[in-house]
N, C-alpha and C positions, 0 to 999 in steps of 0.2 A: 504493499500500499504505499503510495507516494506521500511524503511529508509536505504539508502545506506551510508555506512561509507567511507569517502573519504580516499583512500589509500595514504600513504606517499610516495612521489616520491622516486624512487631509488636513494640512495646516500644522502638523506636529513637526518640529524641527529637530535636528540632531543636537545632542548635548554639546554645549559650547566648551571648547577647550582653551585654556589660557595658561600663561606662565605660572599662574598660581592655582591651577586646577589639576594637580597630579593625583592619580589614584582616585580619591574620593574628596568630597567637599571639606572634610576635616583638615586636610593638608594645608589648604589655603588659609584656614583659620590659624593653624599653628605658625605658618610663615608670618602672617600678619602680627601675631602675638610676639614673635621673636623680633620683628622689626620694631615694634612698639617698645619692647623691653630695652632694646639697644638704645633707642632715642631717650628713654627715661634714664638709663645709665649714664649716657653722655651729659644729659642735663644735670643730673646729680653730681657728676664730677666737676662740671663747670661751676655749679653752686658751691661745692666744697672749696674749690680754688679761690673763688671770689670771696668766701668767708675768711679763708686763711690770709688773704691779702688785703682784707677790708681795712684793718688798722693802718696799714701803710698808706692807703689811698686817702683815708680821712685825715691823716697827719698833714697832708698837703705840701710836704717839703721833705726831700730826701734825707736831710740831716736829722730832722725831728723823728722821721720814721725809723731810722737806724737807732736813735736813742731809745725809742719805745721798744725796739727788739732787744736792745741790751737789757732793759728792765725786765722784759719777759723772761729772758734767759736766767737773770739773777733770781727771779721768783721761783724758777724750777730748781735752782741750786738750793734755795731756802727749803723747799719741800723735801729734797733729797737729804739734806742735813737734819730734817726732822724725823727721819726714819731710824730704827734700830737694827741691829744685826740679824734679827729674826724675820724682818720684812724684805726678804730677798726678791720676791715677786714684785712688790711695789718699787723697789730700787731699780729693777730691770726696766720696769714700765717708765719710770721717771727718766732714766738714763736714755731711753729710746726717744722720749719727748725732747730731751735736751739736745740729743744728736740731730733730730730733725730741725729744731729751731736754729741751731748754730750752723748747720749745713746750708739751709736756705739763706740765712743771713750772709754767710761767707760767699755764696755764689753771686749774690747781688753786688757785693763789694768788689769781688775779684773780676766780674764781667763788666761792671759799669763804673763804679766809683774810683777804684785804683787806677784803671786806665786813664780816666779823666784827670786824676791827680798827676799822673805822669805827664800827660799832654800839657798840663798847665805848668810844667817845669819842676815838678817835685818827685822826680824818679826815685831818689834815694828813700824818701818817705814811703812811697808806694812799695818798694822792695822790702822795706822793713816790716810794714804791716802785713804784706803777703807772706813773709817768713813766719810771722806770728801765727798765721792760719795753719801752717804746718805743725806748729807746736800744739795747737788745739786738736788737730786730727790725731796726733800721737797720744795725747791724754785720753781722748775718747776710745782709742784702740786699747789702751792699757786698762781702762775701766771695764770695758766689755769682756776682756779676756782673763782678768783676774777674779777670784772668788769674791762675791760681794757680801759675804756674811761675816766680815771681820773688821776690826778697827783699822787695819791697814788699808782696806778699800776706802773707808771714809776719810782717812788721812790723805789719800790720793786725791779724793774729791776736793778737799779743802785746799790742797796744794794747787790743783787745777784752777779753782776759783780765784785764788790770789793772783795767779798769772793772767787769767783772762780779764780780771778787773783792772789790772794795770794797762792791758791793751785797750780796754774801753775808755779808760781815763785819758790815755794818749790821744785817741781819736776825738773824743768829745771836747777836750780842753786845749789840746795843743795843735793838732793837724787840721781837723775839719773846719773849725770856725774861720781861720784866715783864708782857707781854700774857698769856702762858700762866699766870703766877702770879696774875693778876687773875681768871682764870676758875676755876670750880669744877671738880672732877674730872668731874662729869657733863657740864658744858659742853665741856670738853676732849675727852671721849670722843665727844660728838656731833660736834664739829668734825673729829675724826679720821675718823669714819664717813663724813661728808659729803665730805671730801677724797678718800677712798679711792673713793667712788662716782663722783665727777667724774673721778678719774684712770683708773678702769676704763673709763669711756665713751670716753675719748680715747687709751687704750693701743693 
């Protein structure tokens, strides 16, 4: 007996195939959700970066922004020094925060401020400050690699703080004020914008 092929009713069209219609209709939904999720992730990352750089932007001036970052780093030192030898997890967490804050701060200075300082005729000062950043990295490495449940670790933290406070004082009191005064308002504004852009990239 011959098999009859069911005729397609008049007006019935073939199912539409598109780039988002693989297999069944659920696939398109999944792809759409993935795209939406990626968009949300990108927006969240941009929001986080803006939040991390917000203080610098509101400071309105590169010098004031850097001073504010110095204060934030010292506040983290305060919290670390407020821990005891049993709080190893807290110490690790705070050290990570300190490393992030100082790394972002250093990148802004090394990529924008120190080159501008050199261009303005203060190459020796730029080299000196840049060398200090090598010292900062060495201290952070030591603190990350030594046991943080002893008085020796805290002694190293305090030694680090003494060194970095001297670096901050030198920038804030000796080097940056005359450098900023040497620049025009337009040049200072440009330096601020460049530093904020660099900070946003690494926030």
